[in-house]
N, C-alpha and C positions, 0 to 999 in steps of 0.2 A: 456728338462733339459739343462741348460747352461753348457758349457764345464768345467768351473771352479768348479761348484758344483759337476759335475760328477767325476772330478779328485780327489776332496776332499773325496767324498764318497768311491771311490776305495781305496785310501790310508788308510782310516780308517778301511777298511774291510780286510786288509792283515795281516797275522799272520804266523809265522813259525810253522810247525807241532809239534815241540818239546815244544811249549809253554804249560803251564799248563791249565787245564780246568778252573781254577779260573781266569787266565789271559784272557781266551777266553770269559768268561761271562762278564767281565768288558769291553772288547772291543766291544762285541755285544751291550751292553747298550749304549755305546757312538756312535757306527756306525748307529744304528737304521735300519739296512738293513735286519735283520733276517738271515743273512748268513755271514760267514767269509771264505775267500779264503786262504787256507793253502799253502804257497809258499816256495819253497826251496831257498837257498842262491843265486842261479843263476837266480832267477826270474821265474822258471818253476812251474806250478801248480801241487801240490802234491795231493790235494783233497779239499773238502769243509766241513765245520761244520755249521749246521743249528741250529736254536733255538729248533727244534724238537729233534735233537740229544742230546742237553743239557737236555731237559725235560726227555727223556728216561734215561739218566744217573742219574738224580736225583731220579727218581722212582726206578731205579735199584741199588741205593745206591753205585754208583761208586765214589771212593774218588776223590775229585777235585784237589788233588795234582798230579794226573796222567797226562801225556801229552795228548793234545786234539786229536792227531792222533789216540789214542786208541778207540775213539768213533766216528770218522769222516767217511765220505763217500769217499772212495779211488778213485772211477772212476765215477765222475759226468758227466752229460750231459753238453757239452760246445758248443759254437758257434764261428765262425771266427770273426775277428774285423770288417769286412765290411758287416756283416749280416744285412738284412733289417728288419724293424719292423714286417712285416708279417711273415717272416721266423722265427724270434725269437719267436713270439707268437705261431707258429706251434710247435716248439720244446718244449716250456713250456707246451703246451697242450697234446702233443703226444710223448714226448721223453722218458717217463717211463710209468709204469703201473698206475701211479698216477700223478695228475697235479702238476707242479712245479711252484714256485714263483720267482726263481732267476736263471739267466743264466750267468755263467762266459764266457768271451770272451778271446780266446787264439790264439796265432800265431801257425804256423805249427809245431814249435818246443816246443809248450806248454808253452810259456811265456805269462804271464797274460797281457792282453791289455785293459780290461774293465769289467764292470758288468752291466747287465740289470736286472731290477726288473719288475715283471708283472705290477706293478702300474705305470711304465713308459709308458706302451703300451695301457692299457685299463682303462676306468673309473671304479671306484668301484660301483658295483651294490648293490642295497639295500639288507640288510642282512636277512630280515624276522624275526627281533627281535625288541622288544621295550625295552627301558631302564628306569631304575629308579635310580636317584641319591639321596642318603640320605643326605639332606642338612639342617637338622633341629637342629643340636647340638649347645650347648652353647660355646664350645671351651674354657673351663675354664683354661686349661693348657697354653693357649696363651694370657691370661690376662697380661697387660692391652690392648693389641692390639685388643682384641675382645669385648671391652666395648661398642664400637659404631659401629662395623663392624662384621657381621657374619663370622665365620671362613672360609667357602668356598669362601667368597668374598675378602679375603686378597690377595693382589697382589703378584704374583710370576713372577718376571721379569716385563714385561710391561703390564700384564693383570691379572685379578682375577683367582685364582686356578680353580674355577667352570667353567669359560669360557674356560680354557684349556681342562677340562674334556669333555665339550660339543663339542668342536672342534674335539677332538680325536674320540668321538662317531660318529660324522658326517663323518669324513674321513674314518671310518670303514664301512659306509653304513647304519648306524642306525640313522633314522630321527625322530622317535617318542620317545620323552624323557619326563619322568615325574620327577618332583622335589618335594620331600617331605620336607616341611618347617615348622619351628616353631619359632625359635629365630630370631628376626629382619627380618622377612620374607618379609616385604615391600621393603627392599633394593634390594632383589633378584628379585622381580617382576618388580621393577622400572628399573633395569638394562637390563633384558632380554625380558621383554614384552611377546609376544606370540612366541618368538623364531625365527621368520621369518628372522630377520636381521642377525641371526647366522646360518641360513641354516637348522633349525630343527623346528619341531612342538612341542611346550612346553605345558605341562599341569601341573598345580600346585595342590598339595595335602597338605592342611594345617592341621597339627595335633594340635588340641586344647590343648592336653596334650601329652608329648613325649611318643611315643609308641615303642621305641626301634628300632633296625635295621631291624626288620621284621614285626612288628605290623602294620605299615602304609601300607603295601602291600595289606591288606584287603580293603583299601579304594579306590583302583584303579578299573577302569572299567575292566570287563572281556575281555580278548583277547585270541584267539586261536593260540598263538605263544609263543616261549620261551621268558623269561623275564631276562634281564641282570640287576643285581643290583650291584651298586658300592657305596662305602662310599664316602661322599663328601669331605673328607680330604685326599684322595689318589691322588698322582701325579704319573702317570705311562704311559708307552708306550706299555703296553701289547697288543698283537695281538688278538683282539676280534674274528676275523674270525677263527684263529687257535683254539681258545678256544671253539667256537661253533662246529667246525668240530670234535674236541675231544669229546665234550659232546654228540654229535650224535653217534659217533662210539662206545662209551661206553654204549649207551642206558641208560644214567643217568637220574634220576629224579631231582637231584641237583648236580651241579659241583661247587666246591669251589676252587678259586684260592689260591695257597699256595706259599710261598716264603721260600727258603732255608736260615736258620739262623744258623750261627756258633758262638760258644762261647768257651772261654778257662776257665776251672775251675782253679782259682788262687791258688790251694792247691794241695798237693799230695793226690791222691785218694787211699784209702786202700780197697781192695776187700777181703771180708772174707767169710768163710763158717763156721757157728757156731762161735766158739771162735778162729778158726784158720785163720791166714792171708794167703791168697793164692797168692796175687800179690799186687804190689804198682805201680801206674801210676802217674808220676810226671806231674802236670798241664796238664791233658789231654784235647784235643779239642773234643767238642761234637757238633753234628749237628742235627737240628730239622727242621721240616716243619711247618711254622706258617701260621695262617689264614691271607690272604692278603686283605680281605675286598672287594673281587670281586666274584660275584656268577652268575650262570646261573640256572634258574628254569624252569621246565616244567609247563604248565598252571595248571595242576591238583594239584600241590603242595600247592597252596594257601589255599586249604580246611583244611590243617593241622594247619593254623594260627588262633588262637582265635580272636574274634572280640572285639574291644574296650578295650584291655588291653596291657600292655607292654609285648613285646615278641621279643627276639633277634634272629639273624640268627643262633647262636649256639644252642638256644632252638629248633629251627626248624630242624636243622640237627639231633639233638638227637632224636626228635620225629619221624623223617623219618627212622632213623636207627632202632628204637624200633619197628616200623611197617613193617620192612623188605623192605623198599624202597631203591633204589640204589643211594648212595651218593659217588661221586668220587672226586679225587683231580687233579688239573691241575697246574703243576709247572709254575710259572711266572719267566722267565729268562730275560725278557726285563727290562728296567729301572722301578723301583718301590720305592716309598717312602711314608710312613705314616707321614703326616705333623701334628704331634700331639702336639709337644712342641716347645719351642723357638730354641733349637739346630737343630731340624728337619727343622724348617722354614728358619733358616740361611743356612742350607745345600741346601735347595730347591733353594734359590737365587743364590747360587754358581753353582749348577748343571745345571740350565736352560741355563747358558752361554756355557756349554760344551757338553750337551747331546741333541740329536735330539728329541724334544718333540713338541706336538701340540701347 
């Protein structure tokens, strides 16, 4: 990594421990490092905040107005500024009871001097997962842009959205990619071919009739490995490796990526018990976890999908829950945007200039 890029990455990853969790999430999205270094005013390292800390906060319903020091790691493993690559990798592998992905570099008086990521030191190994990108939709909310171009092929910055998704999968170590197509599918085939020019092995699954976000999965060849499914209109830097590790730890049959969504009720809310008013909350903020369109499925889950009929991922999750299968949620704290309408598409064009994306 060149020095200028390293310095920029370090600067983007610094935050005071008093900053709110909301501020930390925004900074993590922009930095793309999976970690923030919490630094005192004098430049000394106070602790670190990882994407995993944020995920645990979401699942634990911790208010995002709280300072990020409340959920951070106070005493992280660190290295000296002159550490060698071999020494850094040894610390990442053996510095804790679990494998680390980031190593802050500090001077003897704990002043921050650098940041090393595991990806700086070793090539990404294959993940043991195949992927499916659902790229068959009409994109009606993006008309007239999608009259002649399928939505996943709309340019975001200097290349199509779908190309960015494939690049992100490849960088995560996922090389077997299936594309389910329907609307203007020939444009997708013409651009990507067999995928070799993009570093992946592409297989096309053409739906004669739209089968929903899960129905097309029954058309895939059987494989004895987890299946990552992502909607074709999602722009994200989610860490697929972390998602897979979480999926395995939870012993899940299906893991759904979720995104924290906040909204303000624009009215005073009256809480009642019978006819009696118990409380009034003026324009309260409410928080939800929404379906982010990213899923991990165990191989056996496909047997719950009916053949030849429309079936969505929400239908699949409901069927799994009814049958007592394990469905868990994985909070996505990295950058995420559903490019569904014109406002979202305009935002994607702005964000790609500021956020580290594939």
